C-alpha positions as CSV (number, residue, x, y, z in Angstrom):
1,M,183.1,400.0,168.3
2,V,184.9,401.3,171.4
3,K,185.1,404.7,173.1
4,V,188.5,406.0,174.1
5,S,189.0,408.9,176.5
6,G,192.0,411.1,177.0
7,V,193.3,411.4,173.4
8,S,190.7,413.5,171.6
9,E,193.0,416.5,171.2
10,F,195.6,414.3,169.4
11,A,193.3,412.4,167.1
12,G,191.6,413.1,163.7
13,V,188.7,411.4,161.9
14,G,190.2,408.5,159.9
15,N,193.3,408.1,162.1
16,E,194.2,404.7,163.4
17,I,194.2,403.4,166.9
18,R,196.3,400.6,168.2
19,I,195.8,398.5,171.3
20,E,198.6,396.1,172.2
21,K,197.5,392.9,173.8
22,P,199.4,389.6,174.6
23,E,197.3,388.0,171.9
24,G,198.4,390.5,169.3
25,R,197.7,394.0,168.1
26,I,194.1,395.3,167.8
27,S,193.7,398.1,165.4
28,G,190.8,400.4,164.4
29,E,189.8,403.6,162.8
30,V,188.5,406.8,164.4
31,L,184.9,407.5,163.4
32,T,183.8,410.4,165.6
33,I,185.4,412.8,168.1
34,T,183.9,414.7,171.0
35,G,185.4,416.9,173.6
36,D,186.3,414.2,176.0
37,S,186.3,411.0,174.0
38,L,186.4,409.5,170.5
39,T,184.6,406.5,168.9
40,A,186.6,404.0,166.9
41,L,185.6,401.1,164.7
42,L,187.8,398.1,165.2
43,F,189.3,396.0,162.4
44,S,190.1,393.1,164.7
45,P,188.2,390.9,167.2
46,C,187.8,392.8,170.5
47,D,187.2,390.0,173.0
48,S,190.4,390.7,174.9
49,I,189.9,394.5,175.3
50,R,189.4,395.7,178.9
51,I,188.5,399.1,180.4
52,G,191.8,400.9,181.1
53,D,193.8,399.4,178.3
54,P,196.2,402.0,176.8
55,V,195.5,403.2,173.3
56,E,198.0,404.7,170.8
57,I,197.0,407.0,168.0
58,E,198.7,406.7,164.6
59,S,198.1,409.9,162.6
60,E,198.3,408.4,159.2
61,A,197.3,405.0,157.8
62,T,199.9,403.9,155.3
63,I,201.2,400.9,153.4
64,E,204.4,400.0,151.6
65,P,203.5,398.6,148.1
66,G,206.0,397.7,145.6
67,D,207.3,394.9,143.3
68,H,207.8,392.7,146.4
69,W,204.0,392.4,146.5
70,L,203.8,390.8,143.0
71,G,202.5,387.3,143.1
72,Q,201.4,387.7,146.7
73,V,198.1,387.9,148.7
74,I,198.0,391.0,150.9
75,N,195.7,391.6,153.8
76,Y,193.9,394.9,154.7
77,R,196.9,396.0,156.8
78,G,199.2,395.8,153.8
79,E,200.9,392.6,155.1
80,V,201.8,389.6,152.9
81,I,199.8,386.5,153.8
82,G,201.4,383.1,153.5
83,D,204.8,381.6,153.6
84,K,206.4,383.3,150.5
85,K,206.9,386.7,152.2
86,R,209.6,388.9,150.6
87,P,210.9,391.8,152.7
88,A,210.3,395.3,151.4
89,P,213.4,396.6,149.6
90,I,215.4,399.3,151.4
91,G,214.0,402.7,150.4
92,T,210.4,401.6,149.8
93,Q,208.2,404.6,150.4
94,E,205.1,404.6,152.5
95,R,201.8,405.5,150.7
96,R,198.6,406.8,152.2
97,L,195.5,404.8,151.8
98,N,193.2,407.7,151.1
99,T,194.3,410.1,148.4
100,R,192.5,412.5,146.1
101,P,191.9,411.6,142.4
102,L,194.1,413.2,139.8
103,P,192.8,416.7,138.7
104,S,190.3,416.3,135.9
105,H,191.9,419.0,133.7
106,S,195.3,417.3,133.7
107,R,194.1,413.8,132.7
108,R,194.5,412.3,129.3
109,A,191.7,411.0,127.2
110,L,191.0,407.2,127.0
111,G,193.8,405.3,125.4
112,P,193.7,402.6,122.7
113,R,191.7,399.5,122.9
114,L,193.2,396.7,125.0
115,S,193.3,393.2,123.7
116,S,191.5,390.9,126.2
117,G,191.6,387.4,124.7
118,L,187.8,387.3,124.4
119,M,185.9,388.0,121.2
120,L,183.2,389.8,123.1
121,T,185.4,392.4,124.8
122,D,187.7,392.7,121.8
123,T,184.8,393.8,119.6
124,L,181.3,394.5,121.0
125,L,182.3,395.7,124.4
126,P,185.8,397.1,124.1
127,V,187.9,398.0,127.1
128,C,190.2,401.0,126.4
129,Q,193.2,402.0,128.4
130,G,192.1,404.1,131.4
131,Q,188.4,403.0,131.0
132,R,186.3,402.1,134.1
133,I,183.6,399.4,133.6
134,G,181.1,397.8,135.8
135,L,180.5,394.0,135.7
136,F,176.9,393.5,136.9
137,A,175.9,390.0,137.9
138,G,174.0,387.9,140.4
139,S,175.5,385.0,142.3
140,G,176.6,381.9,140.4
141,V,176.6,383.2,136.9
142,G,180.3,383.1,136.2
143,K,181.4,386.5,137.4
144,S,184.7,385.4,139.1
145,T,185.6,383.2,136.1
146,L,185.1,386.2,133.7
147,L,187.2,388.4,136.0
148,G,190.0,385.8,136.1
149,A,189.9,385.5,132.3
150,L,190.1,389.3,131.9
151,A,193.0,389.5,134.5
152,G,195.0,387.1,132.4
153,G,193.9,388.3,129.0
154,I,193.9,392.1,129.1
155,S,197.4,393.5,128.3
156,A,198.7,395.4,131.4
157,D,202.0,395.9,133.1
158,R,200.6,395.3,136.5
159,V,197.3,393.8,137.8
160,V,195.8,394.6,141.2
161,I,192.8,392.6,142.4
162,G,190.8,393.5,145.4
163,L,188.7,390.6,146.8
164,I,186.3,392.2,149.3
165,G,184.0,390.1,151.4
166,E,184.8,386.8,149.7
167,R,184.7,383.4,151.4
168,S,188.2,382.2,152.5
169,R,187.9,379.2,150.2
170,E,187.1,381.5,147.2
171,V,190.2,383.6,147.8
172,N,192.4,380.5,147.5
173,E,190.4,379.1,144.6
174,F,190.7,382.4,142.7
175,V,194.5,382.6,143.1
176,R,195.2,378.9,142.5
177,S,192.6,378.0,139.9
178,I,190.7,380.9,138.3
179,L,193.6,383.3,137.9
180,P,195.8,382.1,135.0
181,A,199.3,381.1,136.2
182,S,200.9,383.3,133.6
183,A,199.2,386.4,135.1
184,L,200.3,385.7,138.8
185,P,203.9,387.1,138.5
186,R,202.5,390.6,137.6
187,T,199.5,390.5,140.0
188,V,198.8,391.7,143.5
189,V,195.8,390.3,145.3
190,V,194.4,392.2,148.3
191,A,191.8,390.3,150.2
192,A,189.4,390.8,153.1
193,T,187.3,387.8,153.7
194,A,183.6,387.7,154.6
195,S,184.3,387.0,158.3
196,E,186.3,390.2,158.8
197,P,184.8,393.4,160.2
198,A,183.3,396.1,158.0
199,G,186.2,398.4,158.6
200,A,188.7,395.8,157.4
201,K,186.8,395.4,154.2
202,K,186.7,399.1,153.5
203,R,190.4,399.4,154.2
204,A,191.2,396.4,151.9
205,A,189.6,398.2,149.0
206,Y,191.6,401.4,149.8
207,C,194.7,399.3,150.1
208,A,194.2,397.7,146.7
209,M,193.5,401.1,145.1
210,A,196.6,402.6,146.7
211,A,198.7,399.8,145.3
212,A,197.3,400.4,141.8
213,E,198.1,404.1,142.2
214,H,201.7,403.2,143.3
215,F,202.3,401.2,140.1
216,R,200.6,403.9,138.0
217,D,202.9,406.6,139.4
218,E,205.9,404.4,138.4
219,G,204.7,404.7,134.8
220,H,203.0,401.3,134.5
221,N,199.7,400.7,132.8
222,V,197.6,399.0,135.5
223,L,194.5,396.8,135.4
224,F,192.5,397.1,138.6
225,L,189.8,394.6,139.4
226,L,187.5,395.0,142.5
227,D,185.2,392.2,143.5
228,S,183.0,393.6,144.6
229,I,182.1,397.2,145.0
230,T,178.7,396.1,146.4
231,R,180.4,394.6,149.5
232,F,182.5,397.7,149.8
233,A,179.3,399.8,149.9
234,E,177.7,397.4,152.4
235,A,180.8,397.8,154.6
236,H,180.5,401.5,154.4
237,R,176.8,401.3,155.3
238,E,177.6,399.4,158.5
239,T,180.3,401.8,159.5
240,A,178.3,405.0,158.6
241,L,175.2,403.8,160.5
242,L,177.4,403.0,163.6
243,A,178.8,406.6,163.3
244,G,175.2,407.9,163.5
245,E,174.5,408.7,159.8
246,T,170.9,408.7,158.7
247,P,169.9,405.6,156.7
248,A,168.1,406.1,153.3
249,L,167.1,403.7,150.6
250,N,167.8,400.1,151.7
251,A,169.5,401.6,154.7
252,F,172.4,403.0,152.6
253,P,173.3,406.4,153.9
254,P,173.5,409.4,151.6
255,S,177.3,409.4,151.7
256,T,177.4,406.0,149.9
257,V,177.3,407.8,146.5
258,R,180.2,410.0,147.4
259,I,182.3,407.1,148.8
260,I,181.8,405.0,145.7
261,A,182.5,407.9,143.4
262,E,185.7,408.8,145.2
263,L,187.0,405.2,144.9
264,A,186.0,405.0,141.2
265,E,187.5,408.3,140.3
266,R,190.9,407.3,141.6
267,A,191.1,405.0,138.6
268,G,191.2,406.2,135.1
269,P,193.6,407.8,132.7
270,G,196.8,409.2,134.1
271,A,198.5,412.5,133.5
272,G,202.0,413.5,132.2
273,A,204.5,410.7,132.6
274,L,202.1,408.6,134.8
275,G,200.5,405.4,133.6
276,D,196.8,404.6,133.4
277,I,194.5,402.6,135.7
278,S,192.0,400.6,133.7
279,A,189.4,399.3,136.2
280,I,186.6,396.7,136.3
281,Y,184.3,396.8,139.3
282,S,182.0,393.9,139.9
283,V,178.5,394.7,141.1
284,L,176.4,392.1,142.9
285,V,172.7,392.4,141.9
286,A,170.5,390.7,144.5
287,G,167.8,388.7,142.8
288,S,169.0,389.9,139.4
289,D,167.5,393.3,140.3
290,H,169.6,395.7,138.2
291,E,167.8,398.7,139.7
292,E,168.9,398.0,143.3
293,P,170.6,401.0,145.0
294,V,174.3,400.2,144.5
295,A,173.9,399.1,140.9
296,D,171.9,402.3,140.2
297,M,174.5,404.5,141.9
298,I,177.5,403.1,140.1
299,R,176.0,402.8,136.6
300,G,176.2,406.5,136.0
301,I,179.7,406.9,137.5
302,L,181.5,404.4,135.2
303,D,182.4,404.3,131.5
304,G,180.2,401.3,130.6
305,H,178.7,398.2,132.0
306,I,178.7,394.5,131.2
307,V,175.6,392.6,132.3
308,L,175.7,388.9,133.0
309,S,172.3,387.1,132.5
310,R,171.2,384.1,134.6
311,K,169.0,383.0,131.7
312,I,172.0,382.8,129.4
313,A,174.0,381.0,132.0
314,E,171.2,378.5,132.5
315,R,171.4,377.5,128.8
316,G,175.1,376.9,129.2
317,R,176.7,379.8,127.3
318,Y,179.7,381.4,129.2
319,P,180.5,384.2,129.6
320,A,176.8,384.8,130.1
321,V,176.9,388.4,128.9
322,D,173.7,389.9,127.7
323,V,175.0,392.0,124.8
324,L,171.8,394.0,124.3
325,K,171.9,395.2,127.9
326,S,175.6,395.9,128.0
327,V,177.4,399.0,126.7
328,S,180.9,400.4,126.4
329,R,181.0,404.1,126.4
330,S,184.3,404.1,124.6
331,L,182.2,403.4,121.4
332,P,181.8,404.6,118.7
333,H,185.2,406.5,119.0
334,A,187.2,403.4,119.8
335,A,186.3,401.7,116.5
336,S,186.5,402.6,112.9
337,A,183.4,403.3,110.7
338,E,183.6,399.8,109.2
339,E,184.0,398.2,112.6
340,N,181.1,400.2,114.0
341,A,178.9,399.0,111.1
342,L,179.7,395.4,112.0
343,L,178.9,396.0,115.7
344,L,175.6,397.6,114.8
345,E,174.7,394.7,112.5
346,Y,175.4,392.2,115.2
347,R,173.3,394.0,117.7
348,R,170.4,394.4,115.2
349,L,170.3,390.7,114.3
350,V,170.4,389.6,118.0
351,A,167.6,392.1,118.8
352,L,165.5,390.8,116.0
353,Y,166.0,387.2,117.1
354,E,165.1,388.1,120.7
355,E,162.0,389.8,119.4
356,V,160.7,386.7,117.5
357,S,162.0,384.0,119.8
358,P,158.6,383.6,121.6
359,M,156.9,383.1,118.2
360,L,159.5,380.5,117.3
361,R,158.9,378.5,120.5
362,A,155.2,378.6,119.8
363,N,155.7,377.6,116.2
364,L,153.9,380.8,115.0
365,Y,156.7,382.5,113.0
366,E,156.2,382.5,109.2
367,F,159.5,382.1,107.3
368,G,159.7,384.1,104.1
369,R,157.8,387.2,105.1
370,D,160.9,389.1,106.3
371,P,164.3,388.1,104.9
372,V,166.2,390.1,107.5
373,T,164.4,388.3,110.4
374,D,164.9,385.0,108.6
375,R,168.6,385.8,108.4
376,A,168.7,386.7,112.1
377,I,167.1,383.3,113.0
378,A,169.5,381.4,110.8
379,L,172.6,383.2,112.1
380,F,171.7,383.2,115.8
381,P,173.6,380.0,116.7
382,E,176.8,381.5,115.2
383,L,176.2,384.9,116.8
384,D,175.7,383.3,120.1
385,A,178.8,381.2,119.7
386,F,180.8,384.3,118.8
387,A,180.0,385.9,122.2
388,A,181.5,382.9,124.0
389,A,184.6,382.5,121.7
390,V,188.2,383.0,122.7
391,N,190.3,385.3,120.6
392,E,193.8,383.9,120.0
393,G,194.8,386.7,117.7
394,G,194.6,390.5,118.0
395,L,191.9,393.0,117.6
396,D,192.0,393.0,113.8
397,E,191.5,389.2,113.8
398,A,188.5,389.6,116.2
399,F,186.7,392.0,113.8
400,Q,187.6,389.8,110.8
401,A,186.0,386.8,112.6
402,L,182.9,388.9,113.3
403,G,182.7,390.0,109.7
404,N,183.0,386.4,108.6
405,V,180.1,385.4,110.9
406,L,177.9,388.1,109.5
407,T,178.7,387.6,105.8
408,S,178.6,383.8,105.9
409,G,174.9,383.9,106.6
410,L,173.9,386.1,103.6
411,A,173.8,383.2,101.2
412,E,172.9,380.6,103.7
413,S,170.0,382.2,105.6
414,A,167.4,381.7,102.8
415,D,168.4,378.0,102.4
416,Q,168.2,377.4,106.1
417,A,164.9,379.1,106.4
418,E,163.5,377.0,103.6
419,E,164.9,373.9,105.2
420,Q,163.1,374.8,108.5
421,V,159.9,375.1,106.5
422,L,160.3,371.8,104.8
423,T,161.2,370.0,108.0
424,G,158.1,371.4,109.8
425,T,159.9,373.7,112.2
426,G,158.3,376.7,110.5
427,T,155.1,377.7,108.8
428,E,154.7,377.7,105.1
429,P,155.4,381.2,103.8
430,A,152.5,383.0,102.2
431,A,152.3,383.1,98.4
432,T,153.4,386.2,96.7
433,E,152.5,387.6,93.3
């Protein structure tokens, strides 16, 4: 942070400051203003700043998004990173970083289900056009891989990905390896790495959202991925505490809920001739604690949540989604009555298996006492495999595959249960009259 005197009457909170040095431009954001000075948070290293350096005030922070950004990595200043820079076309309009969400009364309802290329998100956890979903995960359980698969699989005209606080290596790895090559020509990646200041991370998130809004206003249906909103909240915590805000739970200031809600609300269904922004926000849960402050804040703001489980990842099933702890609030309206019946049956069988699995491991379960539970045990390998399967067809094919899994076990479950008894993996069923 720096204090600047002599410009208070020309500045507003949120304005940018610029300090020109031989080493390059140093930029920042105005946090507080008093009668004789203002306080600014810098986005750049400040080693070369000296007392007496002239400071310029820029009244509005803007970027110039457009199709020339497609296939590129953009920094928090809205500048293309790398050697494949394409100049902005003549007539490209500037866009503010911070805008208000669309009025609630003018927005459409959620649109149709989007095909994602994964059986799980095509059936049990559907993503509808304009829906906003949270992806809750600890570190190292396949979050980035799942985001890359969704970026390449979900049908959208434009994809905007915000990588906030990632390691530099991970940014390159995501673009070159994880993101499907077929998705790159319609994708914009906005990145602020872990080594950059908190203000730069916040601005990168706003830059990504402004780019998504630009494409939405052109009538495109946009997929917006932010990895992660937790690091965005942590960046806000740092800047808010520097500005003098009072810390609360885990030192997050009270304004954190508002900041997260404002960013999330800018996505969602469009209005009139505008397109929609379907959004997926990843949430880092430290120590797999899904009740930590940021996870608790955002869970009630979004239209559903997908939970990745470390236990499932450890046994080698990816994506490691815990179906029972995940929910899409587009259901049941996004599916027909027949499809909802299949989804309910799947969840019921998985829940039954999870209930008796400790008894199975201890060899205490008695096959033959409850045919429904026997069926759940016999079907579980197929149910588990379905959650990891790729869908090469459409939504109808995904539900047909789910129906095949559920009906295939009706005749086989009794035979499999009997085989488990005969091979000694179960207990002899009790005699009946």
